[in-house]
C-alpha positions in Angstrom: 146.1 -113.3 1.5 145.8 -110.9 4.5 148.4 -113.2 6.4 150.7 -113.2 3.4 150.4 -109.4 3.2 151.3 -109.0 6.8 154.2 -111.4 6.7 155.6 -110.4 3.3 154.6 -106.5 3.1 154.4 -105.7 6.9 150.9 -105.0 7.0 147.7 -106.4 5.9 144.3 -105.3 4.2 141.3 -104.4 6.4 139.1 -106.8 4.3 139.4 -109.6 1.5 136.7 -110.8 -0.7 137.3 -113.6 -3.2 135.1 -114.6 -6.2 135.5 -117.5 -8.8 134.6 -116.7 -12.3 135.6 -119.8 -14.8 139.2 -120.1 -14.5 139.8 -117.0 -12.7 140.3 -116.3 -8.8 139.5 -112.6 -8.1 140.7 -111.1 -4.9 139.5 -107.8 -3.7 141.6 -106.3 -0.9 140.3 -103.1 0.8 142.5 -100.8 3.0 145.7 -101.4 1.4 147.2 -97.9 1.4 148.4 -96.3 4.6 147.0 -92.7 5.3 150.7 -91.5 4.4 150.5 -93.4 1.1 146.9 -91.9 0.3 148.4 -88.4 1.0 151.2 -88.9 -1.3 148.8 -89.9 -3.9 147.4 -86.3 -4.0 149.5 -85.6 -6.8 150.1 -87.4 -10.1 153.8 -88.1 -9.5 153.0 -89.4 -5.9 150.2 -91.6 -7.2 152.5 -93.1 -10.0 155.2 -93.6 -7.5 152.9 -95.5 -5.0 151.3 -97.7 -7.7 154.6 -98.7 -9.1 156.2 -99.3 -5.8 153.3 -101.2 -4.4 153.1 -103.3 -7.8 156.7 -104.2 -7.7 156.3 -105.4 -4.0 153.5 -107.6 -4.8 155.2 -108.9 -8.0 158.3 -109.7 -6.0 156.3 -112.2 -3.8 154.4 -113.7 -6.6 155.6 -117.3 -6.1 154.3 -117.1 -2.5 150.8 -115.9 -3.8 150.9 -118.7 -6.4 151.7 -121.2 -3.8 148.8 -120.1 -1.6 146.2 -120.4 -4.6 147.7 -124.0 -5.4 147.3 -125.0 -1.6 143.6 -123.8 -1.5 142.5 -124.8 -4.9 144.9 -127.7 -6.0 145.3 -125.6 -9.2 148.4 -124.0 -10.8 148.3 -120.4 -11.7 148.6 -119.8 -15.5 149.2 -115.8 -15.0 148.7 -113.0 -12.5 147.4 -109.5 -12.9 147.0 -106.8 -10.2 146.1 -103.1 -9.9 145.7 -100.8 -6.9 143.2 -97.8 -6.8 144.8 -94.8 -5.3 141.5 -93.2 -4.7 139.8 -96.0 -2.6 143.0 -97.9 -1.5 141.7 -101.1 -2.8 143.7 -103.8 -4.7 142.3 -106.3 -7.1 144.3 -109.6 -7.9 143.5 -112.0 -10.7 144.8 -115.4 -10.7 144.2 -117.1 -14.0 144.3 -120.9 -13.7 144.9 -123.5 -16.3 141.4 -125.0 -15.7 137.9 -124.1 -15.3 137.8 -123.9 -11.5 134.3 -122.8 -11.2 133.2 -125.9 -13.0 135.5 -128.0 -10.9 134.0 -126.4 -7.7 130.4 -127.0 -9.2 130.9 -130.6 -9.7 132.1 -131.2 -6.0 
């Protein structure tokens, strides 16, 4: 994910943690926002602007993200959800798969 961010968005997160829960891959990325973006988030308009822009950027690269998940898990992504905290600078991504990946991994 960090490499995808660097390649696609021009900068990567500070850390990435991933959890598997049933049919979901949950990715928590820290250090997403630049100091300038955090400063802009000081106003409601700035916060809305940063959230919208960052969301649009990630959504425009969703096919690449789905491909990463497919390459790692062997599973296709059914749906994708994301949000960013303008307070902490964290992003959460949820990849909902067609199959219960936690169960698949548990059987291996």
